[in-house]
FINU-300737 format. One line per field, with one value per atom (N, C-alpha, C, O): residue number from 1; residue in one letter; atom name; x, y, z. Coordinates in pm, 1 decimal. Example, Ala and Ser with C-alpha at 12.3 -4.5 7.8 and 13.67 -1.06 7.14 Angstrom:
<sites>
resi	[1,1,1,1,2,2,2,2]
resn	[A,A,A,A,S,S,S,S]
name	[N,CA,C,O,N,CA,C,O]
x	[1319.0,1230.0,1320.0,1423.6,1285.0,1367.0,1290.0,1340.9]
y	[-569.0,-450.0,-330.0,-331.9,-225.0,-106.0,3.0,113.8]
z	[780.0,780.0,780.0,846.5,708.0,714.0,787.0,803.9]
</sites>
This chain:
<sites>
resi	[1,1,1,1,2,2,2,2,3,3,3,3,4,4,4,4,5,5,5,5,6,6,6,6,7,7,7,7,8,8,8,8,9,9,9,9,10,10,10,10,11,11,11,11,12,12,12,12,13,13,13,13,14,14,14,14,15,15,15,15,16,16,16,16,17,17,17,17,18,18,18,18,19,19,19,19,20,20,20,20,21,21,21,21,22,22,22,22,23,23,23,23,24,24,24,24,25,25,25,25,26,26,26,26,27,27,27,27,28,28,28,28,29,29,29,29,30,30,30,30,31,31,31,31,32,32,32,32,33,33,33,33,34,34,34,34,35,35,35,35,36,36,36,36,37,37,37,37,38,38,38,38,39,39,39,39,40,40,40,40,41,41,41,41,42,42,42,42,43,43,43,43,44,44,44,44,45,45,45,45,46,46,46,46,47,47,47,47,48,48,48,48,49,49,49,49,50,50,50,50,51,51,51,51,52,52,52,52,53,53,53,53,54,54,54,54,55,55,55,55,56,56,56,56,57,57,57,57,58,58,58,58,59,59,59,59,60,60,60,60,61,61,61,61,62,62,62,62,63,63,63,63,64,64,64,64,65,65,65,65,66,66,66,66,67,67,67,67,68,68,68,68,69,69,69,69,70,70,70,70,71,71,71,71,72,72,72,72,73,73,73,73,74,74,74,74,75,75,75,75,76,76,76,76,77,77,77,77]
resn	[M,M,M,M,N,N,N,N,K,K,K,K,S,S,S,S,I,I,I,I,F,F,F,F,Y,Y,Y,Y,H,H,H,H,A,A,A,A,G,G,G,G,C,C,C,C,P,P,P,P,V,V,V,V,C,C,C,C,V,V,V,V,S,S,S,S,A,A,A,A,E,E,E,E,Q,Q,Q,Q,D,D,D,D,I,I,I,I,V,V,V,V,S,S,S,S,L,L,L,L,I,I,I,I,G,G,G,G,E,E,E,E,Q,Q,Q,Q,N,N,N,N,V,V,V,V,E,E,E,E,I,I,I,I,V,V,V,V,N,N,N,N,I,I,I,I,G,G,G,G,E,E,E,E,D,D,D,D,K,K,K,K,A,A,A,A,R,R,R,R,I,I,I,I,S,S,S,S,E,E,E,E,A,A,A,A,E,E,E,E,N,N,N,N,A,A,A,A,G,G,G,G,V,V,V,V,Q,Q,Q,Q,S,S,S,S,V,V,V,V,P,P,P,P,A,A,A,A,L,L,L,L,V,V,V,V,T,T,T,T,P,P,P,P,N,N,N,N,G,G,G,G,N,N,N,N,A,A,A,A,L,L,L,L,H,H,H,H,I,I,I,I,N,N,N,N,F,F,F,F,G,G,G,G,A,A,A,A,S,S,S,S,I,I,I,I,S,S,S,S,D,D,D,D,V,V,V,V,K,K,K,K,G,G,G,G]
name	[N,CA,C,O,N,CA,C,O,N,CA,C,O,N,CA,C,O,N,CA,C,O,N,CA,C,O,N,CA,C,O,N,CA,C,O,N,CA,C,O,N,CA,C,O,N,CA,C,O,N,CA,C,O,N,CA,C,O,N,CA,C,O,N,CA,C,O,N,CA,C,O,N,CA,C,O,N,CA,C,O,N,CA,C,O,N,CA,C,O,N,CA,C,O,N,CA,C,O,N,CA,C,O,N,CA,C,O,N,CA,C,O,N,CA,C,O,N,CA,C,O,N,CA,C,O,N,CA,C,O,N,CA,C,O,N,CA,C,O,N,CA,C,O,N,CA,C,O,N,CA,C,O,N,CA,C,O,N,CA,C,O,N,CA,C,O,N,CA,C,O,N,CA,C,O,N,CA,C,O,N,CA,C,O,N,CA,C,O,N,CA,C,O,N,CA,C,O,N,CA,C,O,N,CA,C,O,N,CA,C,O,N,CA,C,O,N,CA,C,O,N,CA,C,O,N,CA,C,O,N,CA,C,O,N,CA,C,O,N,CA,C,O,N,CA,C,O,N,CA,C,O,N,CA,C,O,N,CA,C,O,N,CA,C,O,N,CA,C,O,N,CA,C,O,N,CA,C,O,N,CA,C,O,N,CA,C,O,N,CA,C,O,N,CA,C,O,N,CA,C,O,N,CA,C,O,N,CA,C,O,N,CA,C,O,N,CA,C,O,N,CA,C,O,N,CA,C,O,N,CA,C,O,N,CA,C,O,N,CA,C,O,N,CA,C,O]
x	[73.4,-35.9,95.7,189.0,37.9,116.4,85.1,165.8,-68.5,-143.1,-209.8,-277.7,-177.0,-285.2,-482.6,-541.7,-539.3,-642.7,-797.4,-859.6,-856.8,-893.5,-1033.5,-1081.6,-1117.4,-1210.4,-1341.6,-1336.2,-1439.0,-1555.3,-1673.9,-1668.6,-1785.1,-1908.1,-2024.0,-2146.9,-1916.9,-1994.7,-2086.0,-2160.2,-2058.3,-2159.5,-2044.0,-1935.4,-2053.7,-2020.6,-1902.5,-1838.0,-1847.5,-1723.7,-1664.5,-1580.4,-1705.2,-1663.4,-1565.6,-1443.1,-1668.4,-1620.1,-1555.6,-1475.5,-1531.2,-1509.9,-1294.7,-1185.4,-1328.1,-1152.4,-1113.2,-1014.3,-1195.3,-1135.0,-1050.3,-932.9,-1167.6,-1095.8,-980.4,-1035.9,-935.9,-829.1,-748.8,-704.1,-737.6,-678.5,-580.7,-462.6,-702.8,-642.0,-580.7,-510.5,-604.2,-542.0,-362.0,-255.2,-394.1,-213.2,-167.2,-83.0,-184.3,-131.5,-88.3,18.9,-209.5,-256.4,-310.6,-315.7,-422.2,-516.9,-404.7,-412.0,-319.4,-235.5,-202.0,-161.8,-200.3,-124.6,-263.0,-267.6,-348.0,-462.5,-556.6,-549.5,-650.8,-762.6,-886.2,-885.4,-1009.3,-1092.3,-1189.5,-1256.5,-1249.7,-1313.9,-1497.5,-1525.9,-1566.6,-1733.6,-1739.9,-1721.3,-1787.0,-1846.7,-1975.2,-2054.9,-1975.3,-2184.3,-2243.8,-2360.8,-2147.2,-2180.9,-2146.1,-2218.2,-2010.2,-1999.9,-1952.1,-1829.3,-2065.2,-2079.9,-2042.9,-2098.8,-1925.8,-1874.9,-1757.6,-1748.1,-1675.9,-1568.0,-1545.4,-1447.7,-1637.1,-1689.1,-1525.4,-1437.9,-1583.4,-1487.9,-1340.9,-1266.0,-1309.7,-1153.6,-1106.3,-995.2,-1209.1,-1170.6,-1155.8,-1091.8,-1230.3,-1267.4,-1122.0,-1099.1,-1018.3,-936.0,-829.9,-779.4,-805.3,-721.5,-686.9,-588.5,-810.6,-775.9,-888.8,-900.8,-994.1,-1100.3,-1154.4,-1104.0,-1226.0,-1285.7,-1438.3,-1561.2,-1383.4,-1490.8,-1416.5,-1295.0,-1522.7,-1496.7,-1479.0,-1494.1,-1442.9,-1301.1,-1165.0,-1115.7,-1139.1,-1045.2,-891.1,-891.3,-792.4,-732.7,-586.1,-497.6,-565.7,-464.1,-361.2,-362.8,-277.9,-131.6,-68.0,-120.9,19.9,116.0,142.4,112.4,227.0,273.5,168.4,210.4,13.1,-104.3,-150.0,-199.4,-127.9,-148.1,-268.7,-297.5,-391.9,-543.1,-484.5,-400.8,-550.6,-529.5,-710.7,-769.1,-762.3,-869.8,-879.7,-852.0,-963.4,-889.4,-1010.2,-960.1,-1115.5,-1239.2,-1348.2,-1358.5,-1428.3,-1556.6,-1667.8,-1733.4,-1689.6,-1808.4,-1908.3,-2025.2,-1820.6,-1951.9,-1883.4,-1761.6,-1924.0,-1880.5,-1869.3,-1950.3,-1798.4,-1817.0,-1975.2,-2035.5,-2006.5,-2164.0,-2215.6,-2307.9,-2214.3,-2316.0,-2299.0,-2415.2,-2232.1,-2261.1,-2282.7,-2300.7,-2282.6,-2317.9,-2467.0,-2511.4,-2564.4,-2638.1,-2760.4,-2871.1]
y	[-104.2,-22.6,146.0,169.6,233.3,363.8,445.4,527.1,457.1,538.3,499.8,399.5,629.2,614.4,595.4,659.1,514.8,488.5,556.4,452.8,637.9,731.6,657.8,647.6,601.9,548.4,614.2,667.3,589.2,743.0,660.7,586.4,732.3,702.6,800.2,793.6,906.0,1017.9,1130.4,1215.1,1105.5,1172.4,1275.0,1242.0,1429.9,1530.3,1545.1,1648.9,1409.2,1392.3,1350.6,1418.4,1234.0,1212.2,1279.4,1288.7,1331.0,1524.1,1578.6,1628.2,1608.6,1729.6,1645.7,1701.5,1523.7,1477.4,1390.9,1317.6,1407.1,1426.1,1540.1,1546.4,1656.8,1784.4,1773.1,1711.1,1785.1,1794.5,1671.4,1701.8,1577.3,1469.1,1504.4,1486.4,1567.9,1573.1,1757.9,1810.0,1800.9,1875.3,1839.8,1855.6,1800.0,1759.2,1685.3,1751.0,1538.4,1485.9,1505.2,1480.2,1565.6,1579.9,1523.6,1409.3,1579.0,1454.4,1390.5,1291.2,1376.1,1285.9,1196.3,1096.9,1184.5,1038.7,986.9,901.5,1049.7,954.0,901.4,925.3,819.2,769.1,729.9,647.4,793.8,857.3,759.0,783.4,653.5,592.1,544.0,453.7,603.4,618.2,531.9,506.9,439.8,274.5,320.4,244.3,422.7,420.2,441.7,476.2,417.0,428.4,331.9,263.5,300.7,167.1,93.4,87.1,-23.6,-94.7,-213.9,-317.6,-223.5,-316.0,-341.6,-449.5,-275.0,-225.2,-218.4,-158.1,-281.0,-244.6,-377.8,-375.5,-474.9,-587.8,-582.1,-669.8,-522.4,-443.3,-364.6,-384.0,-248.5,-188.9,-289.1,-260.1,-394.8,-481.8,-565.6,-622.6,-598.3,-702.5,-657.8,-720.4,-434.9,-345.2,-306.9,-238.8,-375.0,-326.7,-253.4,-242.7,-188.0,-51.2,-120.8,-232.9,-116.4,-151.0,35.5,35.6,98.1,228.3,365.6,382.5,454.9,498.1,687.2,714.8,765.9,787.3,699.4,718.1,604.1,584.8,589.1,583.4,595.4,587.9,471.4,463.4,410.9,292.1,318.8,326.1,330.5,357.3,320.8,214.0,343.0,286.0,116.5,9.2,156.9,55.1,-37.8,-146.3,-20.1,-133.0,-95.2,-182.9,66.2,73.2,104.9,174.5,96.8,163.7,242.9,189.3,386.9,483.5,534.1,572.4,511.8,567.5,683.3,690.6,822.2,953.7,971.7,983.4,977.9,1014.7,889.8,812.6,920.9,796.4,858.3,947.0,819.9,884.1,753.7,762.7,609.1,533.1,361.8,350.1,308.9,209.4,81.8,110.7,-31.9,-75.3,-158.0,-182.9,-183.2,-272.1,-177.9,-213.6,-37.4,58.1,71.7,85.7,76.4,111.9,15.5,31.5,-98.3,-218.3,-227.7,-258.9,-198.1,-170.5,-290.8,-279.2]
z	[-13.2,0.5,2.1,78.8,-125.4,-98.6,-44.7,-0.3,-24.4,60.9,131.9,153.7,188.3,336.6,309.4,222.1,387.1,346.8,432.2,455.4,469.8,545.8,559.8,447.0,657.1,614.0,716.1,827.0,640.0,777.9,664.8,566.8,755.4,734.5,696.6,694.9,663.2,655.4,732.3,682.6,860.2,930.3,951.9,904.2,1035.7,1069.1,1117.7,1103.4,1201.5,1278.0,1164.5,1105.6,1125.5,977.7,903.3,909.9,818.2,747.0,804.9,725.7,904.3,971.6,995.9,986.7,1021.6,1035.7,895.7,893.1,789.8,643.4,610.7,574.2,639.7,573.6,702.8,793.5,715.4,835.8,746.6,636.0,781.4,692.3,564.6,535.0,503.2,372.8,397.0,310.4,469.4,512.2,550.5,491.5,645.8,698.5,603.7,542.5,541.7,416.8,300.2,245.2,258.9,98.6,63.7,109.0,-84.7,-151.0,-195.2,-122.7,-251.9,-338.3,-260.2,-320.7,-119.3,-42.3,43.7,132.2,-0.3,93.0,-24.1,-144.7,50.0,0.1,65.4,156.7,16.3,87.6,99.9,-0.4,160.4,163.2,208.0,286.8,157.5,316.2,258.6,139.5,399.3,351.3,442.8,497.6,444.8,451.0,325.9,309.4,223.7,65.5,17.6,-55.0,51.6,-8.1,47.2,53.7,132.3,231.8,157.4,193.3,21.1,14.9,76.6,134.9,77.0,143.5,300.6,345.2,383.4,528.6,608.6,695.2,494.0,553.5,507.2,550.2,454.4,389.2,496.3,545.7,548.0,665.6,827.8,928.9,803.2,968.7,937.3,1043.9,846.3,734.1,845.9,939.0,770.9,815.2,951.5,980.4,1071.4,1166.3,1208.0,1330.0,1121.3,1149.1,1265.8,1258.6,1365.0,1459.8,1446.7,1440.7,1447.5,1435.2,1351.5,1341.2,1296.7,1199.9,1313.2,1432.2,1192.3,1118.8,1209.7,1320.9,1105.2,1053.7,1000.1,877.1,1041.1,947.4,886.1,971.3,790.6,795.5,699.9,577.1,779.8,726.1,627.7,596.8,551.6,455.9,513.0,460.6,671.9,710.5,746.9,787.3,742.2,791.9,945.1,1015.9,1003.4,1078.7,1101.6,1004.2,1192.0,1126.1,1277.1,1349.7,1307.3,1374.7,1351.3,1250.0,1500.8,1491.8,1602.2,1721.9,1448.0,1482.4,1577.9,1689.8,1585.7,1711.9,1665.1,1569.7,1802.0,1759.2,1692.7,1747.4,1588.7,1460.3,1492.5,1529.9,1464.7,1438.9,1485.7,1498.8,1494.9,1560.0,1424.1,1336.0,1395.0,1247.8,1225.5,1121.2,1351.5,1399.1,1367.1,1293.8,1379.1,1340.4,1204.5,1166.5,1111.2,991.6,909.2,788.5,971.7,886.9,869.8,759.3,991.2,1038.9,1011.9,1064.6]
</sites>
């Protein structure tokens, strides 16, 4: 993985964190994934260690939970 991946669910907490992440590390260095809209990628996020969103998965594979917006189980519905 060359880029970080920022997973979120589209809530206000997530959108605010997304703006900060893009500002901090640059749009070209992060892939933004809204798992609220793209539920097919929830299992990918779980496999990467994401337990709640918003979360940033680094190129080294570390899952960094930014703030608590929603648990993965809440996003699954």
